[in-house]
KEKE-913236 format. One line per 10 residues: number of its first residue (from 1); their letters; for each residue x, y, z of C-alpha. Coordinates in steps of 0.5 Angstrom, whole numbers. Example, Ala and Ser with C-alpha at 12.3 -4.5 7.8 and 13.67 -1.06 7.14 Angstrom:
2
1) as) 25/-9/16 | 27/-2/14
END
This chain:
273
1) mktkafafva) 0/0/0 | 6/6/2 | 8/3/-5 | 2/6/-9 | 3/11/-5 | 10/13/-5 | 9/11/-13 | 3/17/-14 | 6/22/-11 | 12/22/-15
11) iaallvvmav) 8/21/-21 | 5/28/-18 | 11/32/-16 | 14/30/-24 | 7/33/-27 | 9/38/-23 | 15/39/-25 | 13/38/-32 | 8/43/-31 | 13/50/-30
21) paleseasvy) 16/50/-37 | 10/50/-40 | 6/56/-37 | 12/59/-37 | 12/59/-43 | 5/60/-44 | 8/68/-40 | 13/69/-45 | 8/72/-49 | 4/78/-49
31) nnisgdavig) -1/80/-51 | -6/85/-50 | -12/91/-50 | -15/96/-45 | -20/101/-45 | -27/102/-43 | -31/97/-44 | -38/102/-45 | -37/108/-49 | -44/113/-52
41) tsdtadyvit) -46/113/-58 | -41/117/-63 | -36/118/-58 | -29/115/-58 | -25/112/-53 | -18/111/-54 | -15/104/-53 | -9/101/-52 | -6/95/-55 | 1/90/-53
51) ynntdyndyq) 4/85/-55 | 12/82/-52 | 15/76/-54 | 21/74/-50 | 21/67/-54 | 26/70/-57 | 31/73/-52 | 36/68/-52 | 38/69/-58 | 44/72/-63
61) dmsmaisyta) 43/78/-67 | 35/78/-65 | 31/82/-68 | 23/84/-69 | 18/86/-73 | 10/87/-71 | 7/90/-76 | -3/90/-74 | -8/91/-77 | -14/94/-72
71) alkdssgssv) -22/92/-74 | -29/94/-70 | -34/89/-72 | -41/89/-71 | -46/83/-68 | -45/81/-76 | -38/81/-77 | -38/86/-80 | -33/91/-81 | -35/99/-78
81) ssgvspssgt) -33/104/-83 | -28/109/-80 | -29/106/-73 | -22/106/-72 | -16/110/-72 | -10/108/-75 | -13/101/-78 | -5/99/-79 | 1/100/-75 | 9/97/-73
91) ldnggtatlt) 10/97/-65 | 17/95/-62 | 16/89/-57 | 14/91/-52 | 12/97/-54 | 5/100/-55 | 0/103/-59 | -6/107/-58 | -12/106/-62 | -18/111/-63
101) vtapsttgty) -25/108/-63 | -31/112/-66 | -38/109/-63 | -43/107/-69 | -50/111/-67 | -52/105/-67 | -53/102/-60 | -50/94/-60 | -44/90/-58 | -39/91/-62
111) tlevsyeiev) -31/87/-62 | -25/90/-63 | -21/86/-67 | -14/86/-67 | -8/82/-72 | 0/82/-72 | 5/79/-76 | 10/78/-73 | 18/76/-76 | 23/74/-72
121) tytddegetv) 31/74/-75 | 36/71/-70 | 42/66/-71 | 42/60/-69 | 48/55/-65 | 51/53/-72 | 51/60/-72 | 47/60/-79 | 41/66/-79 | 33/63/-78
131) eedltadrty) 28/67/-80 | 22/66/-77 | 14/68/-78 | 9/68/-73 | 2/71/-72 | -3/73/-66 | -10/76/-65 | -13/79/-60 | -21/81/-59 | -24/86/-54
141) sikvvepvtl) -31/87/-53 | -35/94/-52 | -42/96/-51 | -45/102/-55 | -50/105/-50 | -55/112/-50 | -52/117/-47 | -56/119/-40 | -56/127/-39 | -57/128/-32
151) svtvannsdv) -58/136/-31 | -59/140/-25 | -61/147/-24 | -57/150/-18 | -58/156/-15 | -54/161/-11 | -57/164/-4 | -50/166/-1 | -49/175/-2 | -43/172/-6
161) dlsgfgvyfy) -40/171/-13 | -38/164/-14 | -32/162/-19 | -31/153/-22 | -35/152/-15 | -34/144/-16 | -38/138/-16 | -39/131/-17 | -46/127/-20 | -47/121/-16
171) vngekledsy) -52/116/-18 | -56/110/-12 | -51/114/-8 | -45/113/-12 | -39/118/-14 | -39/119/-21 | -30/120/-21 | -30/123/-28 | -36/128/-27 | -33/133/-24
181) ttfdlekegs) -36/140/-26 | -34/147/-25 | -40/152/-27 | -39/160/-24 | -45/163/-20 | -46/170/-19 | -50/171/-13 | -57/170/-12 | -56/167/-20 | -57/161/-22
191) ttvtyeyvad) -55/156/-27 | -55/149/-30 | -51/144/-29 | -51/138/-33 | -47/131/-35 | -46/125/-40 | -48/119/-36 | -46/113/-40 | -46/106/-37 | -49/100/-38
201) lsngqyrfsi) -55/100/-35 | -61/95/-33 | -68/97/-34 | -71/100/-27 | -70/108/-24 | -65/110/-22 | -63/116/-16 | -58/122/-18 | -55/128/-14 | -50/133/-15
211) qaadtgnlvs) -47/135/-10 | -41/140/-9 | -33/137/-8 | -31/141/-3 | -35/138/3 | -33/144/7 | -35/148/3 | -41/152/7 | -44/156/1 | -50/156/1
221) itglgteytf) -53/152/-6 | -60/150/-8 | -60/143/-12 | -55/140/-8 | -56/134/-5 | -63/135/-8 | -65/127/-11 | -68/126/-18 | -70/120/-21 | -69/117/-29
231) yvgdssytlw) -71/110/-31 | -69/107/-36 | -74/101/-40 | -81/102/-38 | -80/102/-31 | -85/108/-30 | -90/104/-31 | -94/109/-35 | -95/104/-41 | -98/99/-35
241) ialavmviil) -102/105/-32 | -104/107/-38 | -108/100/-39 | -111/100/-32 | -115/107/-34 | -117/104/-41 | -120/98/-37 | -123/102/-31 | -127/107/-37 | -130/100/-41
251) laivmvwvyr) -132/98/-34 | -136/103/-32 | -139/104/-41 | -142/96/-38 | -143/98/-33 | -147/104/-35 | -150/101/-40 | -152/95/-36 | -155/99/-30 | -159/103/-36
261) kpvrnygkpk) -162/98/-41 | -170/98/-41 | -174/92/-37 | -179/89/-42 | -186/89/-39 | -189/83/-43 | -196/85/-38 | -198/79/-32 | -199/72/-34 | -205/69/-35
271) srr) -209/65/-30 | -210/59/-31 | -219/56/-31
END
């Protein structure tokens, strides 16, 4: 029994040792795309691509030429016209490039596809020049949504003019870090602060407000902290309310018709002799 257990442990250890080089080999090639997962319709956003291959670092006279092509494709696999700029280029090994994606005006899920062609040249152990051609691909899913315009009217109740007053928008109590906005406001004046909110939202009701960026500011401004609501989808139940009202009206008409329907008088029944 002990012999079998020892054999099992030995085999497991051997498998682990064999797996380590494989893991190191996989990690020697790094291919990545980073950027926003959600953008608004017709908006532009930057995405950084990276390709790094260290498989050939130990060879003499090694050189690597990396070229890429990029495309933005819709759910059917068709390329979006002018969806990516630049659509092709070159990279240094371990370097990066920035691609600008222009979102279509139609919402949906799109895919940023980047394909690489790599030409490697090096001198092997026998002094011979070797050339190798490699390829690699990377995709990145991008959700294109309709932005929600959040707007709040604020009024300066103090007797001083405000300059560069900073605020943040909050949605469901969560601060939107990229929503920082400043405004100038004369004493007893008012203005409207807006923000284009881009997020992959599910149907429902949402609360939003604005708060002063400087929480220690004691200036009295109407509108700060006041919560407002917006809806995504049919969560406002407007359609259901309209249908319910129509049903009630129809029932009322039927009831009036039934109660006002004239009763026919057929006279008294004849008595039997």
